C-alpha positions as YAML, in Angstrom:
chain: A
units: angstrom
residues:
- id: 1
  name: MET
  ca: [20.27, 22.85, -4.54]
- id: 2
  name: THR
  ca: [18.17, 19.95, -3.89]
- id: 3
  name: THR
  ca: [17.88, 16.77, -5.42]
- id: 4
  name: PRO
  ca: [14.89, 15.41, -7.51]
- id: 5
  name: LEU
  ca: [12.66, 13.42, -5.49]
- id: 6
  name: HIS
  ca: [10.47, 12.07, -8.34]
- id: 7
  name: THR
  ca: [11.74, 10.75, -11.30]
- id: 8
  name: ALA
  ca: [10.45, 12.09, -14.82]
- id: 9
  name: THR
  ca: [10.83, 8.09, -16.44]
- id: 10
  name: ALA
  ca: [9.57, 6.22, -13.64]
- id: 11
  name: ARG
  ca: [5.58, 7.11, -14.02]
- id: 12
  name: LEU
  ca: [2.23, 5.78, -12.29]
- id: 13
  name: VAL
  ca: [0.63, 4.11, -15.32]
- id: 14
  name: VAL
  ca: [-2.43, 3.03, -13.67]
- id: 15
  name: PRO
  ca: [-4.19, 5.79, -12.03]
- id: 16
  name: VAL
  ca: [-5.72, 5.72, -9.03]
- id: 17
  name: THR
  ca: [-9.76, 4.93, -8.93]
- id: 18
  name: GLU
  ca: [-12.39, 3.51, -6.80]
- id: 19
  name: ARG
  ca: [-10.64, 0.52, -7.36]
- id: 20
  name: ASP
  ca: [-7.75, 1.30, -5.03]
- id: 21
  name: HIS
  ca: [-8.49, 1.01, -1.31]
- id: 22
  name: SER
  ca: [-7.48, 4.84, -0.21]
- id: 23
  name: LEU
  ca: [-7.74, 7.43, 2.60]
- id: 24
  name: GLY
  ca: [-7.90, 11.20, 2.41]
- id: 25
  name: PRO
  ca: [-9.94, 13.36, -0.01]
- id: 26
  name: VAL
  ca: [-10.66, 12.41, -3.84]
- id: 27
  name: ASP
  ca: [-9.35, 15.64, -4.56]
- id: 28
  name: ALA
  ca: [-6.46, 16.14, -2.25]
- id: 29
  name: PRO
  ca: [-3.72, 18.15, -3.93]
- id: 30
  name: VAL
  ca: [-1.25, 14.99, -3.45]
- id: 31
  name: THR
  ca: [-2.04, 11.40, -4.09]
- id: 32
  name: LEU
  ca: [0.66, 9.24, -2.59]
- id: 33
  name: VAL
  ca: [0.78, 5.73, -3.82]
- id: 34
  name: GLU
  ca: [2.25, 2.98, -1.83]
- id: 35
  name: TYR
  ca: [3.58, -0.66, -3.60]
- id: 36
  name: GLY
  ca: [4.05, -2.97, -0.37]
- id: 37
  name: ASP
  ca: [4.61, -6.57, 0.50]
- id: 38
  name: TYR
  ca: [2.79, -7.45, 4.08]
- id: 39
  name: GLN
  ca: [6.15, -9.43, 4.65]
- id: 40
  name: CYS
  ca: [8.44, -6.82, 3.81]
- id: 41
  name: PRO
  ca: [10.10, -5.71, 7.24]
- id: 42
  name: TYR
  ca: [11.05, -2.24, 5.22]
- id: 43
  name: CYS
  ca: [6.85, -1.62, 4.78]
- id: 44
  name: ALA
  ca: [6.74, -2.83, 8.27]
- id: 45
  name: ARG
  ca: [8.95, 0.14, 9.01]
- id: 46
  name: ALA
  ca: [7.42, 2.54, 6.85]
- id: 47
  name: HIS
  ca: [3.64, 1.81, 7.87]
- id: 48
  name: PRO
  ca: [3.39, 3.54, 11.37]
- id: 49
  name: ILE
  ca: [5.24, 6.68, 9.47]
- id: 50
  name: VAL
  ca: [2.96, 6.95, 6.79]
- id: 51
  name: GLY
  ca: [0.36, 6.96, 9.41]
- id: 52
  name: GLU
  ca: [1.76, 9.64, 11.06]
- id: 53
  name: LEU
  ca: [2.27, 11.52, 7.46]
- id: 54
  name: LEU
  ca: [-1.50, 11.17, 6.94]
- id: 55
  name: ARG
  ca: [-2.43, 12.50, 10.09]
- id: 56
  name: ARG
  ca: [-0.10, 15.62, 9.85]
- id: 57
  name: ARG
  ca: [-0.87, 16.32, 6.22]
- id: 58
  name: GLN
  ca: [-4.96, 15.24, 6.61]
- id: 59
  name: GLY
  ca: [-7.01, 17.20, 3.82]
- id: 60
  name: THR
  ca: [-3.44, 17.33, 1.71]
- id: 61
  name: VAL
  ca: [-2.85, 13.49, 1.01]
- id: 62
  name: ARG
  ca: [-5.12, 10.87, -0.46]
- id: 63
  name: PHE
  ca: [-2.93, 7.57, 0.26]
- id: 64
  name: ALA
  ca: [-3.48, 4.35, -1.65]
- id: 65
  name: TYR
  ca: [-2.21, 1.17, -1.20]
- id: 66
  name: ARG
  ca: [-1.43, -1.32, -3.68]
- id: 67
  name: HIS
  ca: [-0.18, -5.01, -3.57]
- id: 68
  name: PHE
  ca: [3.30, -5.75, -4.60]
- id: 69
  name: PRO
  ca: [4.09, -9.08, -2.91]
- id: 70
  name: LEU
  ca: [7.85, -10.51, -3.47]
- id: 71
  name: THR
  ca: [6.74, -14.28, -3.88]
- id: 72
  name: ASN
  ca: [10.15, -14.95, -4.37]
- id: 73
  name: LEU
  ca: [11.52, -13.75, -0.92]
- id: 74
  name: HIS
  ca: [8.08, -13.76, 1.25]
- id: 75
  name: PRO
  ca: [6.09, -16.95, 0.97]
- id: 76
  name: PHE
  ca: [3.11, -15.72, 2.78]
- id: 77
  name: ALA
  ca: [2.61, -12.31, 1.00]
- id: 78
  name: GLU
  ca: [0.44, -13.20, -1.64]
- id: 79
  name: MET
  ca: [-1.84, -14.98, 0.67]
- id: 80
  name: ALA
  ca: [-1.60, -11.88, 3.25]
- id: 81
  name: ALA
  ca: [-2.65, -9.60, 0.17]
- id: 82
  name: GLU
  ca: [-5.68, -11.94, -0.75]
- id: 83
  name: ALA
  ca: [-6.93, -11.47, 2.63]
- id: 84
  name: ALA
  ca: [-6.68, -7.84, 2.97]
- id: 85
  name: GLU
  ca: [-8.92, -7.91, -0.74]
- id: 86
  name: ALA
  ca: [-11.27, -10.38, 0.99]
- id: 87
  name: ALA
  ca: [-11.37, -7.99, 3.92]
- id: 88
  name: GLY
  ca: [-11.68, -5.20, 1.64]
- id: 89
  name: ALA
  ca: [-15.12, -6.70, 0.13]
- id: 90
  name: LYS
  ca: [-16.54, -6.45, 3.39]
- id: 91
  name: ARG
  ca: [-15.06, -2.77, 4.21]
- id: 92
  name: ARG
  ca: [-12.37, -3.95, 6.50]
- id: 93
  name: PHE
  ca: [-9.53, -3.47, 4.33]
- id: 94
  name: TRP
  ca: [-7.87, -1.29, 6.29]
- id: 95
  name: GLN
  ca: [-8.17, -2.85, 9.82]
- id: 96
  name: MET
  ca: [-6.69, -6.16, 8.09]
- id: 97
  name: HIS
  ca: [-3.90, -3.86, 6.63]
- id: 98
  name: ASP
  ca: [-3.14, -2.72, 10.11]
- id: 99
  name: TRP
  ca: [-3.58, -6.02, 11.52]
- id: 100
  name: LEU
  ca: [-1.14, -7.84, 9.07]
- id: 101
  name: PHE
  ca: [1.58, -5.31, 9.64]
- id: 102
  name: GLU
  ca: [1.35, -5.56, 13.29]
- id: 103
  name: HIS
  ca: [1.83, -8.83, 13.03]
- id: 104
  name: GLN
  ca: [4.24, -9.63, 10.34]
- id: 105
  name: GLU
  ca: [6.97, -11.29, 12.05]
- id: 106
  name: GLU
  ca: [3.99, -14.34, 13.04]
- id: 107
  name: LEU
  ca: [2.24, -14.50, 9.39]
- id: 108
  name: ASP
  ca: [1.62, -18.16, 7.93]
- id: 109
  name: ALA
  ca: [-1.79, -19.14, 6.71]
- id: 110
  name: MET
  ca: [-3.07, -20.12, 10.47]
- id: 111
  name: THR
  ca: [-2.14, -16.51, 11.43]
- id: 112
  name: ILE
  ca: [-3.33, -14.86, 8.61]
- id: 113
  name: LEU
  ca: [-7.02, -16.21, 9.14]
- id: 114
  name: ALA
  ca: [-6.48, -15.79, 12.86]
- id: 115
  name: GLY
  ca: [-5.99, -11.65, 11.65]
- id: 116
  name: ALA
  ca: [-9.53, -11.93, 9.51]
- id: 117
  name: GLU
  ca: [-11.65, -13.25, 12.26]
- id: 118
  name: ALA
  ca: [-9.27, -10.40, 14.94]
- id: 119
  name: VAL
  ca: [-10.75, -7.63, 12.50]
- id: 120
  name: GLY
  ca: [-14.41, -8.93, 12.89]
- id: 121
  name: LEU
  ca: [-14.34, -11.08, 9.73]
- id: 122
  name: ASP
  ca: [-15.83, -15.00, 9.24]
- id: 123
  name: ASP
  ca: [-11.99, -16.98, 9.24]
- id: 124
  name: GLU
  ca: [-13.99, -19.70, 7.27]
- id: 125
  name: ALA
  ca: [-15.39, -17.32, 4.46]
- id: 126
  name: ILE
  ca: [-12.04, -15.82, 4.21]
- id: 127
  name: ALA
  ca: [-10.34, -19.27, 3.58]
- id: 128
  name: GLY
  ca: [-12.71, -19.83, 1.36]
- id: 129
  name: ALA
  ca: [-11.96, -16.73, -0.65]
- id: 130
  name: ILE
  ca: [-8.39, -17.72, -0.62]
- id: 131
  name: ARG
  ca: [-8.55, -21.13, -1.72]
- id: 132
  name: GLY
  ca: [-10.91, -20.01, -4.52]
- id: 133
  name: ARG
  ca: [-8.05, -17.54, -5.52]
- id: 134
  name: GLN
  ca: [-11.19, -15.04, -5.42]
- id: 135
  name: TYR
  ca: [-9.14, -12.03, -5.26]
- id: 136
  name: LEU
  ca: [-5.84, -12.87, -6.42]
- id: 137
  name: ASP
  ca: [-6.26, -11.35, -9.57]
- id: 138
  name: LYS
  ca: [-6.76, -7.89, -7.86]
- id: 139
  name: VAL
  ca: [-3.49, -8.94, -6.22]
- id: 140
  name: ARG
  ca: [-1.31, -9.71, -9.67]
- id: 141
  name: SER
  ca: [-3.09, -6.67, -11.58]
- id: 142
  name: ASP
  ca: [-1.46, -4.31, -8.92]
- id: 143
  name: PHE
  ca: [1.84, -5.89, -9.08]
- id: 144
  name: VAL
  ca: [2.03, -6.09, -12.89]
- id: 145
  name: GLY
  ca: [0.69, -2.12, -12.88]
- id: 146
  name: GLY
  ca: [3.89, -1.39, -10.13]
- id: 147
  name: VAL
  ca: [6.21, -3.40, -12.44]
- id: 148
  name: HIS
  ca: [5.16, -1.10, -15.27]
- id: 149
  name: SER
  ca: [5.22, 1.94, -13.20]
- id: 150
  name: GLY
  ca: [9.21, 1.28, -12.04]
- id: 151
  name: VAL
  ca: [8.46, -0.39, -9.28]
- id: 152
  name: ASN
  ca: [11.14, -2.82, -8.39]
- id: 153
  name: GLY
  ca: [10.91, -3.41, -4.69]
- id: 154
  name: THR
  ca: [9.00, -2.74, -2.07]
- id: 155
  name: PRO
  ca: [7.99, -0.19, -0.34]
- id: 156
  name: THR
  ca: [7.81, 2.31, -3.51]
- id: 157
  name: PHE
  ca: [6.06, 5.25, -2.86]
- id: 158
  name: ILE
  ca: [4.79, 7.36, -6.13]
- id: 159
  name: ILE
  ca: [3.68, 11.03, -5.38]
- id: 160
  name: ASN
  ca: [1.49, 12.67, -7.54]
- id: 161
  name: GLY
  ca: [2.52, 10.33, -10.31]
- id: 162
  name: GLY
  ca: [6.25, 10.48, -10.23]
- id: 163
  name: ARG
  ca: [8.35, 7.56, -8.84]
- id: 164
  name: HIS
  ca: [9.50, 9.08, -5.52]
- id: 165
  name: ASP
  ca: [13.43, 8.18, -5.59]
- id: 166
  name: GLY
  ca: [14.04, 9.50, -1.71]
- id: 167
  name: GLY
  ca: [13.95, 7.90, 1.34]
- id: 168
  name: TYR
  ca: [10.94, 7.38, 3.47]
- id: 169
  name: SER
  ca: [11.80, 8.74, 6.90]
- id: 170
  name: LEU
  ca: [8.82, 11.04, 7.93]
- id: 171
  name: GLU
  ca: [11.11, 14.41, 7.56]
- id: 172
  name: GLU
  ca: [11.73, 12.60, 3.87]
- id: 173
  name: LEU
  ca: [7.97, 11.82, 2.99]
- id: 174
  name: GLU
  ca: [6.83, 15.31, 4.42]
- id: 175
  name: PHE
  ca: [9.18, 17.28, 2.48]
- id: 176
  name: ALA
  ca: [8.53, 15.10, -0.79]
- id: 177
  name: VAL
  ca: [4.58, 15.65, 0.07]
- id: 178
  name: ASP
  ca: [4.91, 19.43, 0.34]
- id: 179
  name: GLU
  ca: [6.51, 19.79, -2.55]
- id: 180
  name: ALA
  ca: [4.12, 18.40, -4.33]
- id: 181
  name: ALA
  ca: [1.19, 20.20, -2.66]
- id: 182
  name: ALA
  ca: [3.06, 23.16, -3.38]
- id: 183
  name: ASP
  ca: [3.67, 22.01, -7.31]
- id: 184
  name: ALA
  ca: [0.18, 21.40, -7.53]
- id: 185
  name: GLU
  ca: [-0.61, 24.86, -6.20]
- id: 186
  name: ARG
  ca: [1.23, 26.63, -9.26]
...
């Protein structure tokens, strides 16, 4: 007997829409949502695993990333999330997302702006958007949606609407995704 990998009590309350940053086909049989924090070391470890999962399960998985900055632990997580959103407005969310995780140990206000420039954005424009708190509502909306969906730490993965309570090694996520795909076919 296998242990359940999703819990029926922790469900995604905010469905994935065009408002989300997502990769993969909209009609994929599996939707994987990650609630993450750009300064969380566990999220940084999960980042390449998710990338490999998406490579291996092309056409099967739609992946959406939502912000869950743990500001009491990570002082630049919210700013990093705002920078990612500002980059998203310029169609560079995923480049900024990757850069933030790849440079996680260096994150502060200056390096976040350097990251914007590194991915081809105007760092002054990004700085202005952050100073003006232009994307803070989106970041906080993701956070509140996560809380209502049973997220209490990062990374938290939700697969086809149910919180994944298993681990996030490649093998564990592949198993959970394959199980969800099989369930979707039934």
